[in-house]
C-alpha positions as CSV (number, residue, x, y, z in Angstrom):
1,X,94.0,66.3,72.6
2,X,97.0,68.3,73.8
3,X,95.0,71.1,75.3
4,X,92.4,68.9,77.0
5,X,92.0,69.3,80.8
6,X,91.8,65.9,82.4
7,X,89.5,65.8,85.4
8,X,89.1,63.2,88.1
9,X,85.9,63.5,90.1
10,X,85.7,62.3,93.7
11,X,82.4,62.4,95.7
12,X,80.7,59.8,97.8
13,X,77.3,60.9,96.5
14,X,76.6,59.1,93.2
15,X,74.0,61.6,91.9
16,X,76.4,64.5,92.6
17,X,79.3,63.0,90.8
18,X,77.2,61.8,87.8
19,X,75.5,65.2,87.5
20,X,78.9,67.0,87.5
21,X,80.3,64.5,85.0
22,X,77.3,65.2,82.7
23,X,77.7,69.0,83.0
24,X,81.4,68.8,82.2
25,X,81.0,66.4,79.3
26,X,79.4,69.1,77.2
27,X,82.7,71.0,77.2
28,X,85.1,69.9,74.5
29,X,88.2,71.1,76.3
30,X,87.4,69.0,79.4
31,X,87.8,65.2,79.7
32,X,86.5,63.5,82.8
33,X,89.0,60.6,83.0
34,X,87.4,58.9,86.0
35,X,85.1,59.0,89.1
36,X,86.0,57.9,92.6
37,X,83.4,57.1,95.2
38,X,85.7,56.5,98.2
39,X,89.2,57.2,99.4
40,X,90.9,54.0,98.1
41,X,89.4,54.5,94.6
42,X,90.6,58.1,94.6
43,X,94.2,57.2,95.4
44,X,94.3,54.4,92.9
45,X,92.9,56.5,90.1
46,X,95.1,59.5,90.8
47,X,98.1,57.2,90.4
48,X,96.7,55.4,87.3
49,X,95.2,58.4,85.4
50,X,97.5,61.3,86.4
51,X,94.7,64.0,86.1
52,X,95.4,67.7,85.8
53,X,92.7,68.6,88.3
54,X,91.0,66.6,91.1
55,X,87.5,67.9,91.9
56,X,86.3,66.6,95.2
57,X,84.0,67.0,98.2
58,X,85.6,66.0,101.5
59,X,82.4,66.7,103.5
60,X,80.0,63.8,103.0
61,X,81.8,61.1,104.9
62,X,84.2,61.1,107.9
63,X,87.8,60.9,106.8
64,X,86.7,60.3,103.2
65,X,89.5,62.1,101.5
66,X,92.9,63.1,102.9
67,X,94.4,66.0,101.0
68,X,97.9,65.0,102.2
69,X,97.5,61.7,100.4
70,X,96.6,63.6,97.2
71,X,99.6,65.8,97.3
72,X,102.0,62.8,98.0
73,X,100.4,60.5,95.4
74,X,100.1,63.0,92.6
75,X,101.8,66.3,93.3
76,X,101.1,67.7,89.8
77,X,97.3,67.4,90.3
78,X,95.7,70.6,91.5
79,X,92.7,70.3,93.8
80,X,89.4,72.0,93.4
81,X,86.9,71.6,96.2
82,X,83.2,71.7,95.4
83,X,81.5,71.2,98.7
84,X,78.2,71.9,100.6
85,X,80.2,72.3,103.9
86,X,79.3,75.6,105.6
87,X,81.4,75.1,108.7
88,X,83.9,78.0,108.8
89,X,86.5,76.1,110.8
90,X,86.4,73.2,108.4
91,X,86.8,75.5,105.4
92,X,89.8,77.3,107.0
93,X,91.4,73.9,107.7
94,X,90.9,72.8,104.1
95,X,92.3,76.1,102.7
96,X,95.5,75.5,104.7
97,X,96.3,72.4,102.5
98,X,97.1,74.8,99.6
99,X,94.2,73.8,97.4
100,X,93.8,75.7,94.1
101,X,90.1,76.5,94.4
102,X,87.0,76.2,96.5
103,X,83.4,76.5,95.3
104,X,80.1,75.8,97.1
105,X,77.6,73.5,95.6
106,X,75.3,76.4,94.9
107,X,77.7,77.7,92.2
108,X,76.4,77.9,88.7
109,X,77.8,76.0,85.6
110,X,79.8,79.0,84.3
111,X,81.5,79.5,87.6
112,X,82.6,75.9,87.7
113,X,84.0,76.1,84.2
114,X,85.8,79.4,85.0
115,X,87.3,77.7,88.1
116,X,88.6,74.8,86.1
117,X,90.1,77.0,83.4
118,X,91.7,79.3,85.9
119,X,93.2,76.5,87.9
120,X,94.6,74.8,84.8
121,X,96.2,78.2,84.0
122,X,98.0,78.1,87.4
123,X,95.6,80.6,88.9
124,X,93.7,80.1,92.1
125,X,89.9,80.5,92.1
126,X,87.5,80.9,95.0
127,X,83.8,81.7,94.9
128,X,82.6,84.9,96.5
129,X,81.3,83.2,99.7
130,X,84.6,81.6,100.3
131,X,86.5,84.8,99.6
132,X,84.3,86.5,102.2
133,X,85.3,83.9,104.8
134,X,89.0,84.4,104.0
135,X,88.8,88.1,104.4
136,X,86.6,87.8,107.5
137,X,89.2,85.6,109.1
138,X,92.0,87.9,108.3
139,X,90.1,90.9,109.7
140,X,89.4,89.0,112.9
141,X,93.1,88.2,113.4
142,X,95.8,90.5,114.8
143,X,96.2,93.6,112.7
144,X,99.0,93.4,110.1
145,X,100.4,96.0,107.8
146,X,101.5,95.4,104.3
147,X,103.7,98.4,104.5
148,X,106.2,96.4,106.6
149,X,107.1,94.4,103.4
150,X,109.9,95.3,101.0
151,X,109.2,95.6,97.2
152,X,110.8,92.2,96.7
153,X,108.7,90.6,99.5
154,X,105.5,92.1,97.9
155,X,106.5,90.5,94.5
156,X,107.0,87.1,96.2
157,X,103.7,87.5,98.1
158,X,101.9,88.1,94.8
159,X,103.4,84.9,93.3
160,X,102.6,82.8,96.4
161,X,99.0,83.9,96.2
162,X,98.8,83.0,92.5
163,X,99.9,79.5,93.3
164,X,103.5,79.6,92.2
165,X,105.9,77.2,93.9
166,X,109.1,78.3,95.5
167,X,111.0,76.9,92.5
168,X,108.8,78.8,90.0
169,X,109.1,82.1,92.0
170,X,112.9,81.7,92.1
171,X,112.9,81.2,88.3
172,X,110.7,84.2,87.6
173,X,112.6,86.6,89.9
174,X,116.1,85.2,89.1
175,X,116.7,84.3,92.7
176,X,117.9,81.1,94.5
177,X,115.5,78.7,96.1
178,X,117.1,79.5,99.4
179,X,116.6,83.3,99.0
180,X,112.9,82.9,98.2
181,X,112.4,80.7,101.3
182,X,114.2,83.3,103.4
183,X,111.9,86.1,102.1
184,X,108.9,83.9,102.8
185,X,109.9,83.3,106.4
186,X,110.6,87.0,106.9
187,X,107.2,87.9,105.5
188,X,105.4,85.6,107.8
189,X,107.3,86.9,110.8
190,X,106.7,90.6,109.9
191,X,103.0,90.0,109.3
192,X,102.5,87.7,112.2
193,X,100.9,84.9,110.1
194,X,101.5,81.2,110.2
195,X,100.2,79.7,106.9
196,X,99.8,80.2,103.2
197,X,96.1,80.8,103.7
198,X,96.8,83.8,105.9
199,X,99.2,85.2,103.4
200,X,96.5,84.7,100.7
201,X,93.8,86.5,102.7
202,X,96.2,89.4,103.4
203,X,96.9,89.7,99.7
204,X,93.2,89.8,99.0
205,X,92.5,92.3,101.6
206,X,95.2,94.6,100.4
207,X,94.2,94.3,96.7
208,X,97.4,92.6,95.6
209,X,95.3,90.0,93.7
210,X,91.9,90.2,92.1
211,X,90.0,86.8,91.9
212,X,86.7,86.4,90.0
């Protein structure tokens, strides 16, 4: 079906992946195209199945999944993390890969479905506990002021936090690719931030975006 969301599950724990597959199978708009239990299977199936979204847990096994590999192998696939990891530094590190969503394994069925639908619609989705960590990190870092940004930079910041690529931002704002990159570099310099995650947390803190 044209509107079906194709999902690839990746988790080293068999019961977890099968339980999630069963949960998603009841939704007619979602098609679980495959399940990977290790890193090699994941890379093979991404290449073979070309899923819209990869749902994975990086936490259960050392060096189990490499998010860089996912981006290089299937750049169109968006990554949703569903993990039991509670280590703040691990979560911050994962967020820096530019994933589209992060849920904990305590999330309910509806929140998982909301995350999948939002991500498929090009919108990022983070559960409340992860959002709290993002804001906490921003608050602990050096103070920044959104007032330093121009209106054009605020527009671009909004698009970045929603998951738009530089090319997509340029098209929406009728700017060149180079101009958007220049604005992006200027924003990071003005706000004293070094990553997309820090830009995202700033947008959340300032109320530029409202996530569920």
